Structure formats: structure tokens, C-alpha cells
GUDRENZA-168774 format. One record per residue: z, x, y of N, C-alpha, C in turn. Coordinates in steps of 0.05 Angstrom, whole numbers, plus 5000, padded with zeros to 4 digits. Layout:
((Z,X,Y),(Z,X,Y),(Z,X,Y))
...
! end
This chain:
((4992,5012,4976),(4998,4999,5003),(4998,5015,5022))
((4988,5015,5044),(4983,5027,5068),(5012,5025,5086))
((5008,5047,5098),(5047,5058,5112),(5052,5044,5123))
((5033,5024,5142),(5027,5010,5172),(5045,4978,5150))
((5026,4977,5125),(5035,4951,5121),(5064,4947,5108))
((5075,4963,5100),(5100,4974,5101),(5122,4971,5117))
((5115,4983,5138),(5121,4979,5159),(5124,4947,5157))
((5113,4944,5169),(5102,4906,5179),(5117,4890,5154))
((5129,4888,5134),(5144,4882,5113),(5175,4890,5125))
((5183,4910,5119),(5207,4923,5123),(5221,4904,5156))
((5192,4903,5180),(5201,4894,5195),(5214,4861,5196))
((5193,4845,5175),(5200,4817,5174),(5227,4810,5159))
((5228,4830,5143),(5251,4829,5124),(5280,4841,5145))
((5278,4861,5174),(5290,4856,5184),(5305,4835,5195))
((5283,4821,5207),(5283,4799,5224),(5287,4767,5214))
((5283,4773,5193),(5288,4751,5180),(5322,4754,5170))
((5332,4768,5159),(5364,4777,5154),(5377,4786,5173))
((5375,4794,5195),(5387,4806,5217),(5415,4792,5226))
((5403,4755,5230),(5421,4739,5241),(5440,4725,5215))
((5426,4720,5198),(5445,4704,5174),(5462,4713,5164))
((5484,4702,5155),(5500,4724,5141),(5498,4741,5120))
((5479,4750,5112),(5462,4753,5080),(5465,4789,5090))
((5464,4793,5104),(5466,4830,5110),(5436,4832,5101))
((5423,4848,5122),(5400,4870,5134),(5398,4886,5122))
((5413,4899,5113),(5423,4928,5104),(5420,4923,5073))
((5431,4910,5053),(5423,4911,5027),(5394,4894,5025))
((5384,4877,5041),(5353,4877,5036),(5340,4897,5037))
((5338,4917,5061),(5328,4936,5067),(5319,4953,5056))
((5351,4953,5034),(5352,4980,5017),(5338,4976,4990))
((5342,4948,4981),(5321,4933,4957),(5290,4937,4969))
((5284,4921,4988),(5250,4926,4997),(5246,4945,4998))
((5255,4973,5011),(5251,4990,5011),(5240,5010,4992))
((5265,5006,4968),(5269,5009,4945),(5239,5008,4920))
((5231,4983,4926),(5210,4961,4913),(5188,4970,4928))
((5188,4982,4945),(5156,4985,4977),(5148,5022,4972))
((5175,5037,4947),(5168,5065,4961),(5167,5071,4986))
((5193,5054,4999),(5194,5075,5035),(5221,5076,5040))
((5225,5097,5026),(5259,5107,5030),(5253,5143,5047))
((5277,5152,5050),(5277,5179,5062),(5288,5171,5093))
((5299,5192,5090),(5322,5204,5119),(5298,5191,5153))
((5275,5197,5151),(5258,5180,5172),(5259,5152,5175))
((5251,5133,5140),(5258,5117,5135),(5284,5093,5154))
((5303,5113,5140),(5332,5109,5158),(5335,5101,5174))
((5336,5119,5198),(5321,5114,5219),(5301,5094,5234))
((5285,5081,5222),(5260,5059,5228),(5279,5045,5223))
((5292,5037,5200),(5308,5015,5192),(5333,5005,5211))
((5343,5029,5227),(5361,5023,5239),(5342,5010,5269))
((5327,5032,5281),(5308,5026,5305),(5294,4998,5307))
((5282,4991,5286),(5278,4960,5291),(5295,4932,5290))
((5317,4947,5289),(5331,4924,5298),(5335,4918,5322))
((5321,4937,5344),(5322,4928,5374),(5300,4908,5375))
((5280,4910,5350),(5256,4884,5359),(5272,4862,5353))
((5290,4862,5329),(5308,4837,5324),(5322,4830,5353))
((5337,4839,5361),(5358,4839,5389),(5329,4823,5414))
((5309,4839,5406),(5286,4825,5431),(5284,4794,5423))
((5287,4787,5406),(5282,4760,5407),(5312,4742,5407))
((5334,4752,5402),(5351,4739,5414),(5355,4739,5443))
((5349,4768,5464),(5340,4759,5487),(5324,4743,5502))
((5300,4730,5490),(5277,4732,5501),(5292,4695,5487))
((5306,4688,5470),(5320,4658,5469),(5338,4644,5478))
((5351,4668,5494),(5375,4669,5514),(5378,4675,5548))
((5344,4676,5548),(5341,4691,5573),(5346,4674,5590))
((5347,4655,5592),(5354,4643,5617),(5393,4642,5618))
((5406,4644,5602),(5424,4643,5603),(5435,4676,5607))
((5422,4694,5599),(5430,4726,5601),(5422,4727,5628))
((5399,4710,5644),(5388,4726,5675),(5407,4696,5699))
((5421,4679,5679),(5441,4673,5700),(5461,4683,5703))
((5475,4703,5679),(5499,4713,5677),(5494,4736,5701))
((5481,4746,5695),(5471,4769,5718),(5458,4763,5742))
((5452,4742,5752),(5452,4731,5783),(5481,4723,5790))
((5495,4703,5777),(5515,4694,5785),(5544,4717,5773))
((5542,4738,5766),(5566,4765,5765),(5591,4759,5792))
((5569,4770,5802),(5594,4780,5826),(5606,4755,5842))
((5607,4724,5838),(5611,4695,5841),(5622,4674,5816))
((5613,4684,5800),(5628,4662,5778),(5647,4682,5766))
((5669,4671,5761),(5686,4678,5743),(5676,4669,5711))
((5670,4646,5711),(5656,4642,5668),(5636,4669,5677))
((5619,4666,5682),(5590,4698,5687),(5604,4721,5675))
((5633,4731,5697),(5647,4753,5695),(5671,4748,5671))
((5673,4732,5663),(5695,4723,5632),(5669,4723,5614))
((5652,4714,5612),(5635,4726,5589),(5629,4751,5583))
((5622,4767,5603),(5612,4788,5604),(5637,4806,5591))
((5661,4797,5613),(5684,4815,5590),(5690,4810,5562))
((5682,4789,5555),(5687,4790,5532),(5672,4790,5506))
((5641,4796,5513),(5620,4816,5498),(5633,4844,5503))
((5642,4852,5523),(5641,4882,5525),(5676,4874,5503))
((5693,4871,5506),(5717,4869,5485),(5709,4872,5462))
((5688,4859,5452),(5689,4851,5423),(5669,4872,5410))
((5648,4893,5428),(5634,4912,5421),(5644,4938,5417))
((5669,4942,5433),(5683,4967,5429),(5696,4975,5411))
((5713,4962,5394),(5723,4971,5367),(5702,4983,5348))
((5675,4969,5349),(5656,4975,5326),(5635,4996,5334))
((5642,5009,5361),(5633,5032,5374),(5653,5063,5371))
((5679,5043,5368),(5708,5072,5368),(5712,5077,5337))
((5709,5056,5316),(5706,5063,5292),(5681,5071,5280))
((5656,5070,5285),(5631,5068,5283),(5629,5105,5289))
((5646,5114,5310),(5647,5153,5315),(5667,5158,5296))
((5683,5144,5293),(5712,5156,5276),(5702,5163,5245))
((5694,5146,5237),(5686,5141,5209),(5666,5133,5201))
((5648,5134,5210),(5612,5129,5196),(5603,5140,5182))
((5605,5167,5180),(5592,5188,5162),(5614,5189,5136))
((5638,5173,5140),(5655,5177,5118),(5645,5149,5105))
((5641,5130,5120),(5635,5106,5103),(5610,5112,5090))
((5588,5127,5103),(5556,5131,5089),(5565,5150,5059))
((5585,5161,5078),(5586,5182,5043),(5587,5176,5021))
((5614,5157,5023),(5639,5143,5001),(5631,5119,4992))
((5616,5096,5015),(5616,5070,5012),(5591,5056,4998))
((5570,5075,5000),(5536,5069,4999),(5540,5075,4970))
((5550,5045,4956),(5558,5058,4927),(5543,5023,4904))
((5528,5018,4895),(5524,4993,4885),(5550,4980,4879))
((5577,4980,4864),(5593,4968,4866),(5606,4960,4894))
((5619,4965,4911),(5622,4969,4940),(5600,4949,4952))
((5568,4948,4950),(5552,4940,4956),(5553,4916,4929))
((5555,4906,4921),(5557,4886,4897),(5586,4865,4908))
((5608,4884,4908),(5634,4865,4912),(5633,4860,4937))
((5618,4870,4968),(5624,4857,4989),(5601,4831,4988))
((5582,4835,4975),(5557,4822,4978),(5582,4780,4967))
((5591,4780,4942),(5606,4765,4930),(5623,4757,4939))
((5642,4780,4953),(5668,4777,4957),(5653,4761,4990))
((5645,4771,5007),(5636,4752,5026),(5622,4727,5022))
((5607,4723,4996),(5603,4696,4995),(5631,4677,4984))
((5653,4691,4974),(5675,4677,4972),(5681,4669,5002))
((5688,4684,5013),(5701,4684,5041),(5688,4653,5054))
((5655,4654,5056),(5641,4635,5072),(5653,4607,5068))
((5655,4607,5035),(5668,4582,5018),(5696,4572,5025))
((5705,4590,5028),(5741,4587,5047),(5728,4570,5065))
((5717,4589,5085),(5718,4583,5115),(5704,4557,5116))
((5694,4551,5098),(5677,4523,5107),(5695,4504,5098))
((5715,4501,5084),(5737,4482,5067),(5758,4484,5096))
((5761,4488,5113),(5776,4490,5136),(5773,4461,5145))
((5798,4448,5157),(5801,4421,5158),(5793,4433,5195))
((5772,4405,5205),(5755,4404,5225),(5790,4410,5254))
((5807,4405,5244),(5841,4409,5266),(5831,4440,5271))
((5822,4450,5246),(5830,4483,5250),(5804,4487,5272))
((5788,4469,5283),(5766,4490,5303),(5788,4483,5331))
((5785,4494,5359),(5801,4500,5376),(5780,4513,5401))
((5762,4521,5390),(5741,4537,5408),(5719,4525,5403))
((5706,4509,5429),(5680,4495,5420),(5656,4497,5438))
((5657,4521,5456),(5638,4532,5456),(5635,4565,5468))
((5626,4584,5471),(5630,4609,5488),(5643,4619,5514))
((5641,4602,5526),(5650,4597,5560),(5685,4595,5541))
((5698,4576,5522),(5713,4577,5520),(5737,4588,5513))
((5729,4615,5504),(5736,4642,5489),(5755,4657,5508))
((5770,4670,5493),(5793,4682,5504),(5794,4709,5506))
((5798,4730,5517),(5799,4757,5513),(5804,4762,5496))
((5825,4749,5478),(5833,4758,5450),(5821,4738,5433))
((5812,4721,5435),(5788,4715,5417),(5768,4730,5415))
((5755,4741,5443),(5737,4768,5436),(5746,4786,5419))
((5769,4784,5420),(5779,4827,5411),(5777,4816,5378))
((5795,4799,5367),(5792,4793,5338),(5757,4786,5329))
((5742,4765,5339),(5713,4772,5327),(5703,4801,5335))
((5708,4818,5350),(5700,4854,5354),(5712,4863,5327))
((5738,4861,5324),(5749,4875,5297),(5743,4862,5270))
((5736,4834,5274),(5716,4829,5245),(5692,4846,5246))
((5687,4847,5265),(5654,4860,5262),(5653,4890,5248))
((5668,4895,5255),(5678,4925,5237),(5678,4933,5211))
((5690,4897,5210),(5676,4903,5178),(5652,4906,5162))
((5634,4898,5178),(5603,4906,5174),(5596,4933,5167))
((5616,4958,5175),(5613,4980,5177),(5608,4989,5135))
((5620,4962,5132),(5623,4968,5098),(5598,4954,5092))
((5578,4960,5072),(5553,4954,5063),(5550,4937,5049))
((5536,4919,5050),(5537,4890,5041),(5546,4876,5055))
((5565,4887,5076),(5577,4857,5098),(5573,4840,5103))
((5552,4853,5119),(5527,4829,5134),(5541,4830,5177))
((5533,4845,5193),(5549,4842,5216),(5552,4810,5219))
((5517,4795,5220),(5520,4773,5228),(5553,4750,5209))
((5543,4762,5189),(5562,4748,5167),(5595,4756,5176))
((5600,4774,5184),(5635,4790,5189),(5647,4773,5210))
((5621,4771,5232),(5627,4759,5267),(5623,4722,5263))
((5601,4721,5247),(5596,4691,5246),(5633,4676,5237))
((5631,4685,5209),(5649,4681,5198),(5676,4689,5211))
((5684,4714,5214),(5713,4715,5225),(5713,4700,5248))
((5698,4696,5267),(5703,4667,5276),(5703,4659,5287))
((5696,4640,5264),(5716,4608,5253),(5737,4611,5238))
((5740,4627,5223),(5775,4634,5208),(5782,4632,5231))
((5780,4645,5261),(5796,4644,5283),(5801,4623,5299))
((5786,4603,5285),(5789,4585,5304),(5757,4565,5325))
((5737,4584,5325),(5709,4568,5334),(5695,4560,5317))
((5686,4540,5329),(5665,4524,5321),(5644,4539,5313))
((5629,4518,5291),(5608,4532,5281),(5585,4539,5294))
((5582,4529,5310),(5567,4542,5335),(5571,4552,5353))
((5594,4564,5365),(5603,4572,5377),(5610,4603,5373))
((5604,4609,5338),(5606,4640,5329),(5589,4640,5329))
((5569,4628,5321),(5535,4637,5314),(5523,4646,5342))
((5528,4631,5364),(5526,4638,5393),(5534,4661,5401))
((5560,4665,5399),(5575,4696,5406),(5574,4715,5396))
((5561,4708,5356),(5543,4727,5342),(5522,4747,5353))
((5507,4734,5371),(5483,4728,5379),(5490,4750,5398))
((5496,4741,5422),(5512,4761,5443),(5517,4786,5436))
((5536,4774,5417),(5556,4811,5419),(5532,4827,5399))
((5513,4819,5384),(5494,4829,5378),(5476,4844,5396))
((5474,4840,5414),(5452,4857,5437),(5471,4881,5442))
((5480,4895,5445),(5496,4914,5460),(5504,4938,5432))
((5503,4914,5416),(5513,4931,5388),(5485,4941,5366))
((5465,4921,5372),(5444,4940,5358),(5430,4956,5373))
((5427,4954,5402),(5403,4967,5426),(5424,4989,5423))
((5452,4991,5424),(5470,5019,5423),(5462,5032,5397))
((5460,5018,5373),(5459,5041,5352),(5436,5051,5350))
((5413,5029,5351),(5386,5036,5353),(5387,5067,5367))
((5399,5061,5390),(5391,5088,5410),(5402,5113,5401))
((5427,5115,5392),(5443,5121,5384),(5436,5133,5361))
((5424,5125,5334),(5403,5139,5314),(5380,5147,5320))
((5368,5141,5341),(5336,5155,5354),(5349,5185,5366))
((5369,5178,5382),(5376,5206,5388),(5381,5231,5375))
((5404,5218,5358),(5420,5238,5334),(5395,5248,5319))
((5385,5229,5305),(5357,5244,5293),(5327,5247,5302))
((5333,5256,5329),(5301,5249,5337),(5281,5287,5329))
((5300,5304,5325),(5277,5318,5305),(5275,5313,5280))
((5271,5286,5267),(5256,5281,5248),(5235,5264,5265))
((5228,5265,5282),(5206,5240,5296),(5181,5253,5313))
((5168,5249,5309),(5146,5257,5328),(5123,5227,5336))
((5113,5238,5358),(5089,5223,5364),(5079,5206,5343))
((5071,5223,5331),(5054,5207,5300),(5070,5197,5285))
((5098,5183,5292),(5111,5160,5291),(5106,5134,5297))
((5101,5140,5327),(5101,5111,5346),(5083,5090,5328))
((5062,5091,5313),(5044,5060,5301),(5070,5060,5284))
((5079,5077,5273),(5095,5060,5248),(5117,5040,5254))
((5141,5054,5274),(5155,5048,5289),(5149,5019,5309))
((5120,5020,5326),(5113,5000,5337),(5105,4972,5320))
((5097,4979,5284),(5098,4951,5279),(5122,4943,5267))
((5142,4966,5259),(5161,4954,5246),(5170,4937,5270))
((5170,4953,5288),(5188,4935,5318),(5180,4904,5327))
((5153,4906,5319),(5140,4865,5329),(5142,4860,5310))
((5144,4866,5290),(5148,4848,5258),(5169,4837,5260))
((5185,4857,5265),(5217,4847,5270),(5223,4829,5286))
((5213,4828,5316),(5206,4816,5342),(5207,4785,5331))
((5186,4785,5323),(5169,4756,5312),(5189,4743,5294))
((5197,4753,5268),(5212,4747,5253),(5234,4738,5257))
((5243,4755,5268),(5272,4747,5275),(5273,4729,5302))
((5253,4722,5322),(5252,4696,5342),(5251,4673,5320))
((5232,4666,5300),(5226,4641,5293),(5262,4640,5280))
((5272,4659,5263),(5292,4662,5252),(5318,4651,5265))
((5321,4664,5286),(5334,4657,5303),(5336,4627,5319))
((5314,4615,5324),(5304,4577,5336),(5319,4569,5312))
((5298,4571,5285),(5316,4560,5266),(5337,4556,5255))
((5357,4577,5262),(5385,4583,5255),(5391,4558,5273))
((5396,4573,5299),(5401,4547,5322),(5399,4514,5310))
((5369,4509,5303),(5382,4479,5289),(5390,4471,5267))
((5394,4490,5250),(5397,4485,5224),(5428,4484,5221))
((5447,4501,5232),(5482,4497,5244),(5489,4475,5259))
((5460,4462,5272),(5474,4436,5280),(5483,4418,5269))
((5478,4411,5251),(5479,4394,5225),(5483,4405,5192))
((5484,4432,5191),(5486,4442,5168),(5511,4463,5165))
((5519,4464,5145),(5534,4489,5146),(5532,4520,5132))
((5553,4538,5121),(5536,4562,5107),(5534,4563,5083))
((5543,4544,5078),(5558,4541,5048),(5527,4560,5023))
((5508,4545,5023),(5479,4555,5020),(5478,4588,5014))
((5490,4597,5047),(5488,4628,5039),(5506,4644,5023))
((5532,4626,5021),(5549,4639,5009),(5538,4647,4980))
((5522,4614,4968),(5523,4624,4948),(5496,4641,4937))
((5477,4640,4954),(5458,4662,4962),(5473,4686,4957))
((5492,4691,4970),(5498,4718,4966),(5510,4735,4941))
((5528,4719,4923),(5537,4716,4904),(5516,4722,4889))
((5499,4706,4892),(5476,4717,4877),(5452,4744,4872))
((5458,4752,4890),(5452,4777,4908),(5464,4793,4899))
((5487,4785,4905),(5503,4810,4891),(5512,4818,4860))
((5499,4800,4846),(5494,4803,4815),(5470,4812,4808))
((5455,4810,4833),(5425,4828,4825),(5431,4854,4833))
((5440,4869,4857),(5451,4886,4863),(5465,4899,4837))
((5483,4887,4819),(5491,4899,4792),(5472,4904,4770))
((5456,4886,4773),(5434,4888,4752),(5419,4898,4766))
((5409,4908,4780),(5380,4919,4791),(5397,4962,4782))
((5427,4964,4792),(5438,4978,4795),(5430,5002,4763))
((5455,4977,4740),(5445,4984,4717),(5426,4992,4705))
((5407,4979,4714),(5380,4989,4704),(5364,5008,4714))
((5374,5023,4739),(5363,5043,4753),(5346,5042,4774))
((5340,5012,4773),(5307,5009,4796),(5312,5008,4812))
((5336,5008,4828),(5338,5023,4863),(5371,5022,4866))
((5362,5050,4882),(5382,5069,4886),(5400,5061,4911))
((5422,5035,4909),(5433,5029,4933),(5451,5048,4943))
((5446,5074,4940),(5470,5089,4949),(5443,5099,4994))
((5427,5092,4984),(5402,5096,5011),(5416,5081,5033))
! end
């Protein structure tokens, strides 16, 4: 298969899985192995194309983001919104810098990936059984700084492979009292600094691996990540208006079993 076609497929996988609670990392590892699209440069590619998915979020929420920037100096609500996103962003930055290398060295194993997929599915099932009275925050603007910090700490769990950044933030926020809609929306907003920061840091850190010849590869991945993420985000916002996350829980459990089976059979290296 042509290299650019592989990049396009990986972009679609990234865009479709980044904002669902099913772990984009796990799906990229599986897709990369099946496509024979692996290596140190590809690891940078997988992180960099997250930026394409984030552009989709920015497009969907452009009016809100534009209004926040415009009203920041005169609106307490706009300042509180920015404050909460920054508060939630900081824990992952700190813990990522402190423990990122150790996590990659020791936790990227089939047992860990499968366990986090299955455990995450069970936690989603538990979260969806909470009583309606447990919901105390129905919109992003009603969040306190403490709520934002809790969600930021939950996002740190996503450093463990197979957990899912979206899954950790959405389900964590729900367990902390946010409605399903508010949790999902805040997860989208929090993804903007988190994924842009991760992509920029990875490109800078591994710049020696890259050259101008890689631009078409990265460009195709970014484009298809953007298109598929835009479609996925719009679909997810409609979905959560009338549905819960239970189907994703069972999907995670099934995917965890696939990880164990594929690792046992030796046809996927989950340490990538």
C-alpha cells in the first residue's frame, strides 16, 4: 500500500477515536501494526496528527472560542472558562514531564493495555448507573475551579496506555457530578491545549528524525484526521443528547479481549 494511503488511514483512525472514550492510542497501535506502519518517526506522526483532530474541535466551537477571546477582558464568565481549562490542563503537563518516559518504558505491555481497556469499560458501566440526583453541574459555565482540577487529575490517568484521554476526562467528570453533555463538552475544550501542546512538544523533541520530505506524509495525516474528527465530534454531540456511553463500555471490553488475543498470537506488538 502506498505510504500516503497508510497516512490517510491512520488519520481517519485518529480522528474517529480521539474524542470517543475508546482510546485512540490503542487503535493507532493496532492499525499501524496491520499496515506495517511503525517506527520512531511514526510515533511522532501519531502524536502530530492529533492537531488535525483539534482543528475540528476549534471549528465546531469557533463561535464560543471567539466570543471568549473577545469578552475576556470584560466578562467574568469568559475569564472563569479560561481559568478552568488552564487549571485542568496543568496536572497532565506536570505529571507527563515527570513520569512520561517511565510510563512508556514500563506500561506499554499487552496486559496493561488490555486491562485498562476492560477496566475502563467497567467504569463506564458504573458511571452510567449513577442516579440522576448525582448530577449537580449541567453546563461548562457552572463548573468551579475545584471541578476543573478534578477533571484535570482524571486526565492524567490517560498517560496509562489504553485508558483514553476522552474516556478519562468524560467519565471522570461524570463521576464528579457533571452531566454527560457538560462532561463531553469540557473534554473537547480541554483537548485543545492538551493535544496541541503534546504535538508541538513531540515535534520539537524529535525534530532530528524529521525532514522536509516528511511534509506530505504529515499533511495527509493531518487532513484526514481533521475531516474524520469533525464528523465524529458533530455526531457525538447529537448522540449524547439522547444516548448514554454503555455501547462504548462493551466495545472497550471486547477490544481488550482482542488485545490479549492478538498479543498471545504474536501478530501485534502492543509495546509500540
